[in-house]
C-alpha positions in Angstrom: -61.3 38.1 -28.3 -62.4 36.1 -25.4 -60.9 32.9 -27.0 -57.6 34.7 -27.4 -57.6 35.7 -23.7 -58.4 32.2 -22.7 -55.6 30.7 -24.8 -53.1 33.2 -23.6 -54.3 32.9 -20.0 -54.0 29.2 -20.1 -50.5 29.4 -21.7 -49.5 31.9 -19.0 -50.8 29.6 -16.3 -48.8 26.6 -17.6 -45.8 28.8 -18.0 -46.1 30.2 -14.5 -46.5 26.7 -13.0 -43.4 25.6 -15.0 -41.4 28.6 -13.7 -42.4 27.7 -10.1 -41.5 24.0 -10.6 -38.2 25.0 -12.2 -37.3 27.4 -9.4 -38.3 24.9 -6.8 -36.2 22.2 -8.4 -33.4 24.6 -8.7 -33.5 25.2 -5.0 -33.5 21.5 -4.3 -30.8 20.6 -6.9 -28.8 23.8 -6.7 -25.6 22.0 -7.3 -26.7 21.1 -10.8 -26.2 23.9 -13.3 -28.8 22.4 -15.6 -31.6 23.5 -13.3 -30.1 27.0 -13.1 -30.2 27.3 -16.9 -33.7 25.8 -17.1 -34.9 28.2 -14.4 -33.4 31.2 -16.2 -35.0 30.1 -19.5 -38.4 29.6 -17.8 -38.4 33.1 -16.4 -37.4 34.6 -19.7 -40.1 32.7 -21.5 -42.7 33.9 -18.9 -41.6 37.5 -19.5 -41.9 37.0 -23.2 -45.3 35.5 -22.9 -46.6 38.5 -20.8 -45.2 40.8 -23.5 -47.1 38.8 -26.1 -50.3 39.0 -24.1 -49.9 42.8 -23.7 -49.4 43.2 -27.5 -52.5 41.1 -28.2 -54.6 43.1 -25.8 -53.5 46.3 -27.6 -54.7 44.7 -30.9 -58.0 43.5 -29.4 -60.3 45.2 -32.0 -58.6 43.6 -35.0 -57.0 40.4 -33.6 -59.6 38.1 -35.1 -58.4 39.2 -38.6 -54.9 38.1 -37.9 -54.4 34.3 -38.4 -50.7 34.6 -37.6 -51.5 35.9 -34.2 -53.9 33.0 -33.7 -51.1 30.7 -34.6 -48.7 32.5 -32.3 -51.1 32.2 -29.4 -51.7 28.5 -30.0 -47.9 27.9 -30.4 -47.3 29.8 -27.2 -49.8 27.6 -25.4 -48.3 24.4 -26.8 -44.8 25.5 -25.9 -45.9 26.3 -22.3 -47.7 22.9 -22.1 -44.6 21.0 -23.5 -42.3 22.9 -21.2 -44.4 22.1 -18.2 -44.6 18.4 -19.2 -40.8 18.3 -19.8 -40.0 19.6 -16.3 -42.6 17.3 -14.7 -41.2 14.4 -16.6 -37.5 15.1 -16.0 -37.9 15.7 -12.3 -37.9 12.0 -11.3 -34.6 11.5 -13.3 -33.0 14.3 -11.3 -34.4 12.8 -8.1 -32.9 9.4 -9.0 -29.6 11.1 -9.8 -29.6 13.0 -6.5 -30.4 9.8 -4.6 -27.6 8.0 -6.4 -25.2 10.9 -5.6 -26.1 10.9 -2.0 -25.8 7.1 -1.9 -22.3 7.4 -3.5 -21.3 10.0 -1.0 -22.4 7.8 1.8 -20.5 4.8 0.3 -17.4 6.9 -0.2 -17.6 8.0 3.5 -18.0 4.4 4.6 -15.1 3.3 2.4 -13.0 6.2 3.6 -13.7 5.2 7.2 -12.8 1.6 6.4 -9.6 2.6 4.7 -8.7 4.9 7.6 -9.4 2.0 10.0 -7.4 -0.4 8.0 -4.5 2.1 7.7 -4.5 2.5 11.5 -4.5 -1.2 12.0 -1.6 -1.6 9.5 0.4 1.1 11.3 -0.2 -0.7 14.6 0.8 -4.0 13.0 4.0 -2.5 11.7 4.8 -1.0 15.1 4.1 -4.3 16.8 6.3 -6.2 14.4 9.1 -3.7 14.7 8.9 -4.2 18.5 9.6 -7.9 17.8 13.1 -7.0 16.5 16.0 -6.3 18.8 15.9 -2.7 20.0 19.7 -2.5 19.6 22.5 -4.9 18.5 24.5 -6.8 21.1 27.6 -5.3 22.5 30.4 -7.9 22.3 34.0 -7.1 23.0 36.1 -7.2 19.8 33.0 -7.1 17.5 30.9 -4.3 16.0 27.4 -5.4 15.2 24.6 -3.6 13.3 21.4 -4.6 11.6 18.5 -3.2 9.7 15.1 -4.4 8.4 12.9 -2.4 6.0 9.5 -3.9 4.9 8.4 -3.7 1.3 4.9 -3.1 2.6 3.5 -2.2 6.0 4.7 -5.5 7.5 7.6 -7.7 6.7 8.3 -11.4 6.2 12.0 -10.9 7.1 13.4 -11.5 10.5 16.7 -11.1 12.4 17.6 -11.7 16.0 20.5 -12.2 18.4 21.0 -14.3 21.5 23.9 -14.3 23.9 24.6 -17.5 25.7 26.0 -17.9 29.2 29.2 -19.4 28.0 30.3 -16.5 25.8 28.7 -17.2 22.4 26.7 -14.9 20.2 23.9 -16.5 18.1 22.7 -14.5 15.1 19.9 -15.4 12.8 18.5 -14.0 9.6 15.4 -15.4 8.0 13.0 -14.7 5.1 9.5 -16.0 4.6 8.5 -16.5 1.0 6.5 -13.5 -0.2 5.9 -10.3 1.8 3.0 -8.6 3.4 0.6 -9.5 6.3 0.6 -13.3 5.7 4.4 -13.8 5.8 4.6 -11.3 8.7 2.2 -13.5 10.8 4.2 -16.6 9.9 7.4 -14.9 10.8 6.0 -13.7 14.2 5.2 -17.3 15.0 8.7 -18.5 13.8 10.3 -15.9 16.0 8.6 -17.3 19.1 9.8 -20.8 18.3 13.4 -19.6 17.6 13.6 -17.7 20.9 12.5 -20.8 22.8 14.9 -23.1 20.9 18.0 -21.0 21.5 17.4 -21.2 25.2 18.3 -24.9 25.1 20.5 -25.4 22.0 23.7 -23.6 20.8 24.8 -25.7 17.8 23.5 -24.1 14.5 22.5 -27.4 12.9 20.4 -28.4 16.0 18.8 -25.0 16.1 17.7 -25.3 12.4 16.6 -28.9 12.7 14.3 -28.3 15.7 13.1 -25.0 14.2 12.3 -26.8 11.0 10.2 -29.5 12.7 7.9 -27.1 14.4 7.6 -24.8 11.4 6.8 -27.8 9.1 3.9 -28.8 11.4 2.2 -25.4 10.9 3.2 -24.1 7.5 0.9 -24.6 4.5 2.0 -26.3 1.3 4.1 -23.9 -0.9 5.2 -21.7 1.9 8.7 -21.8 3.3 11.3 -19.9 5.3 15.0 -19.5 4.3 17.3 -19.0 7.3 20.9 -18.8 8.2 22.2 -19.2 11.8 25.6 -18.1 12.9 27.3 -18.9 16.3 30.3 -16.8 17.1 32.5 -18.0 20.0 33.5 -14.6 21.4 36.6 -16.0 23.2 38.0 -18.3 20.6 37.0 -16.0 17.7 35.6 -18.7 15.6 32.4 -19.0 13.6 30.2 -22.0 13.0 27.0 -21.8 10.9 24.2 -23.7 9.2 21.9 -22.6 6.4 18.4 -23.5 5.3 18.2 -22.3 1.7 20.2 -19.2 2.7 23.8 -18.1 2.8 26.1 -15.4 4.0 29.5 -13.9 3.2 32.7 -13.2 5.0 34.7 -10.3 3.5 38.4 -10.1 4.3 40.4 -7.0 4.7 41.9 -7.5 1.3 38.5 -7.8 -0.4 38.5 -11.6 -0.7 35.0 -13.1 -0.2 34.2 -16.4 1.4 30.8 -17.7 0.6 29.3 -19.3 3.7 26.6 -21.4 2.1 24.3 -23.7 4.0 23.5 -27.1 2.6 20.0 -27.6 3.8 16.6 -26.9 2.2 14.4 -24.0 3.4 12.5 -24.5 6.6 9.1 -26.1 6.1 10.0 -28.1 2.9 11.3 -31.3 4.5 10.0 -31.7 8.0 12.5 -34.3 9.2 15.6 -32.9 7.6 18.6 -32.9 9.9 20.8 -29.8 9.4 24.5 -30.1 9.9 26.9 -27.6 11.4 29.8 -26.2 9.4 33.5 -26.6 10.5 34.9 -23.8 12.6 35.8 -20.7 10.6 38.5 -18.6 12.2 37.7 -14.9 12.4 40.5 -12.3 11.8 40.6 -8.6 12.6 39.3 -6.6 9.7 36.9 -9.3 8.4 33.2 -8.4 8.0 30.4 -11.0 8.2 27.4 -10.0 6.1 24.1 -11.7 6.4 21.4 -10.4 4.1 18.0 -11.4 2.6 17.6 -11.5 -1.1 15.6 -8.2 -1.2 19.0 -6.5 -1.3 20.9 -8.1 -4.2 17.7 -8.8 -6.2 16.6 -5.1 -6.2 15.9 -4.2 -9.8 16.0 -0.8 -11.5 13.7 0.4 -14.3 16.0 -1.3 -16.9 15.4 -4.7 -15.2 19.0 -5.0 -13.9 19.5 -6.4 -10.5 21.9 -4.8 -8.0 23.6 -8.2 -7.5 25.9 -9.7 -5.0 29.0 -8.1 -6.6 27.8 -4.5 -6.0 26.6 -5.5 -2.5 29.9 -7.0 -1.5 31.9 -4.2 -3.1 30.0 -1.7 -0.9 30.9 -3.8 2.2 34.6 -3.8 1.3 34.7 -0.1 0.3 33.2 0.9 3.7 35.3 -1.5 5.7 36.9 1.5 7.7 33.5 2.7 8.8 31.5 1.4 11.9 29.1 -1.4 11.2 26.1 0.8 11.6 27.4 3.1 8.9 28.2 0.2 6.6 24.6 -1.0 6.8 23.2 2.4 6.2 25.5 3.0 3.2 24.5 -0.3 1.7 20.8 0.5 1.9 21.4 4.0 0.5 23.4 2.4 -2.4 20.5 0.0 -3.1 18.0 2.9 -3.1 20.2 5.0 -5.4 20.4 2.1 -7.8 16.6 1.9 -8.2 15.4 5.4 -7.1 12.2 5.3 -9.3 11.3 1.7 -8.5 9.1 0.8 -5.5 10.6 -1.8 -3.2 9.4 -5.2 -4.2 10.8 -7.2 -1.4 11.7 -6.8 2.3 15.3 -5.6 3.0 17.2 -7.0 6.0 20.8 -7.2 6.8 23.2 -7.9 9.6 26.8 -6.8 9.6 29.4 -8.1 12.1 32.7 -6.4 11.9 35.7 -8.1 13.6 37.8 -5.4 15.4 
């Protein structure tokens, strides 16, 4: 009987230690349901073991004549030992998993902070770039001017600007750096500074583009370029002259006729010593609308892969000819968005509308 007590006592000791380990680990790794189940099983096994010990004690006078009880006691001992060994062996794995979880949480927190910081910087960059654009269009007697620029991402590679000369001319420019995002936005910011300096000294569109091209070519890397179109409107004579660098514009008449104002020069930064020429004077008549737009508008694609196209763009301009220039620009952008409502904007969208009163 003493041997039975020793075996059962040893089994109870192993089982009790196992329960303590399981409950301890459950307190440490309480987020892991596996430990909760293991702890519950350990407690139930301990209760069952004490019930077995109580039964054996009651059978003490005859227990040596029951081999099955011997086998049960030994099996109980082995089960307690194996359960103890299992918990002791699996604990390092749970520790490693917990350390990995904490490390992942720390890394996620670090990445979240980095993303938040980057987001704040991009918002700031967008605000700064928007401040580079004219706060409002110029007010010129006999002309209604409006413009809009919407980036495809946080920042834009598109640019538009106005400059009024002392002798009654309005210079308008629209430009588009290849690509979109931060890199083109930085290049466009530099190009803006050069343009604003050049128009302080030159009024002829060809000269403006030629000098702009030289400074851009000295800084731009191979493969990058800027398309641009410059218009000079003589507000007294009501005539337009222009020059283009891989870019064009359109003049829509009251009757819907469209005159394509295409420049003959390459994009800025492609041929550094190219001399751009100025167009002949184009008379401006009441009811005409000058449209300057980057390719992000006509090249907008819907889910079917269809582009909005110049025809739709110019038809909107003609259909809204009775509206103010600001409304014309807004309606055109709304029409583009409605054409591809489920497609993210792939390119920057910029446009200038000059309506002749």
